[in-house]
C-alpha positions in Angstrom: -23.2 30.2 -1.2 -21.4 27.0 -0.1 -18.0 28.7 -0.3 -18.8 30.7 2.8 -17.2 29.4 6.1 -19.5 27.9 8.6 -20.6 30.4 11.2 -22.9 30.5 14.2 -26.4 31.7 13.3 -29.9 31.6 14.6 -31.8 29.1 12.5 -35.2 29.9 14.1 -34.8 33.6 13.2 -33.7 32.7 9.7 -36.8 30.5 9.2 -39.0 33.2 10.6 -37.4 35.8 8.3 -38.1 33.7 5.2 -41.7 33.1 6.3 -42.2 36.8 7.1 -40.9 37.8 3.7 -43.4 35.5 2.0 -46.2 36.7 4.2 -45.4 40.3 3.4 -46.0 39.4 -0.3 -49.5 38.2 0.6 -48.8 34.5 0.7 -50.4 32.1 3.3 -47.5 31.0 5.4 -47.2 30.2 9.1 -44.2 29.4 11.4 -44.4 27.1 14.3 -41.3 26.6 16.5 -38.9 28.2 18.9 -38.2 32.0 18.8 -34.5 31.3 18.8 -32.1 28.4 18.2 -28.4 29.0 17.5 -26.6 26.4 15.3 -23.6 26.4 13.0 -23.5 26.4 9.3 -23.7 28.5 6.2 -26.6 30.9 6.9 -26.8 32.2 3.3 -27.0 28.7 1.8 -29.5 27.6 4.4 -31.7 30.6 3.7 -31.6 29.7 0.0 -32.6 26.1 0.8 -35.5 27.2 3.0 -36.7 29.8 0.4 -36.8 27.1 -2.3 -38.8 24.7 -0.1 -41.3 27.4 1.0 -41.6 28.8 -2.5 -42.4 25.3 -3.8 -45.1 24.8 -1.2 -46.7 28.2 -2.1 -46.4 27.6 -5.9 -47.7 24.0 -5.9 -49.8 23.9 -2.7 -51.1 27.5 -2.3 -49.7 27.8 1.3 -46.8 26.8 3.5 -46.8 25.6 7.1 -43.3 25.7 8.4 -42.3 23.9 11.6 -38.9 23.9 13.3 -38.3 21.1 15.8 -35.1 20.6 17.8 -34.3 17.2 19.4 -31.2 16.0 21.2 -29.7 14.7 17.9 -31.1 17.0 15.2 -32.8 20.0 13.9 -35.8 19.3 11.7 -37.6 21.8 9.5 -40.8 20.6 7.9 -42.5 22.6 5.1 -46.0 21.4 4.5 -48.6 22.4 1.9 -52.1 21.5 0.9 -51.5 20.9 -2.7 -51.9 17.8 -4.8 -48.7 16.1 -3.6 -46.5 14.0 -5.8 -47.0 10.4 -7.0 -45.3 8.1 -4.6 -43.1 6.6 -7.3 -41.8 10.1 -8.3 -40.9 11.4 -4.8 -37.2 10.8 -5.4 -37.1 11.8 -9.0 -37.8 15.5 -8.2 -34.4 15.8 -6.5 -32.6 15.2 -9.8 -31.6 18.4 -11.7 -34.1 19.5 -14.4 -36.7 16.9 -13.6 -40.1 18.4 -13.5 -43.4 16.7 -13.1 -45.5 18.9 -15.3 -44.7 19.6 -19.0 -44.6 23.4 -18.7 -41.4 25.2 -17.9 -42.8 28.7 -17.3 -41.6 30.9 -14.4 -45.1 30.7 -12.8 -44.7 27.0 -12.2 -41.2 27.1 -10.8 -38.5 27.7 -13.3 -36.0 25.1 -14.5 -36.4 22.4 -11.9 -33.2 22.9 -10.0 -34.7 23.9 -6.7 -34.9 20.6 -4.9 -31.5 19.4 -6.2 -30.0 22.6 -4.7 -31.8 22.1 -1.4 -30.5 18.5 -1.2 -26.9 19.7 -2.0 -27.1 22.3 0.7 -28.6 20.0 3.3 -26.0 17.3 2.7 -23.2 19.8 2.8 -24.4 20.5 6.3 -24.4 16.8 7.2 -28.1 16.5 6.8 -30.6 15.7 4.1 -34.0 16.5 2.7 -36.9 14.1 2.0 -40.4 14.4 0.7 -43.5 12.6 1.8 -47.2 12.9 0.9 -49.4 14.0 3.8 -52.2 11.6 4.8 -55.1 13.7 3.5 -53.8 16.2 1.0 -50.5 17.9 0.3 -46.8 17.4 0.6 -44.2 17.7 3.3 -40.6 18.5 2.7 -38.4 17.5 5.7 -35.0 19.1 6.0 -32.9 17.5 8.8 -29.6 18.8 10.1 -27.4 17.5 12.8 -27.7 19.4 16.0 -24.4 21.1 16.8 -24.0 22.0 20.5 
């Protein structure tokens, strides 16, 4: 997906589409953010990154709260869940290909463990990044940041 040329696309509409697709499957997902915000990048790759983050939140946390925030400098997409979180000393490990925190490798618990490595590659190819942090009470937040392109 990264071979595609950058193009203008509506990232808010893209996020809402991924959220709506998951909601249509009966998952508990919510979107909070603008109805529209046009940026530049590779829409197909970005959709894949968002799908990975949202699917992880649903798989491990049972739900996904997706927030899109636009500042003068950047676009920030936060995907939060109410799952068990990740031990603080392992937050960076999960970005390495094939690293998984539980022993099983079944489809139900998320496949081969490439998701977050792919998300980080896509974010960095767009001049951004993705980080994880545990929420204060319960759950995990994945924060995907992208530079704002006027």
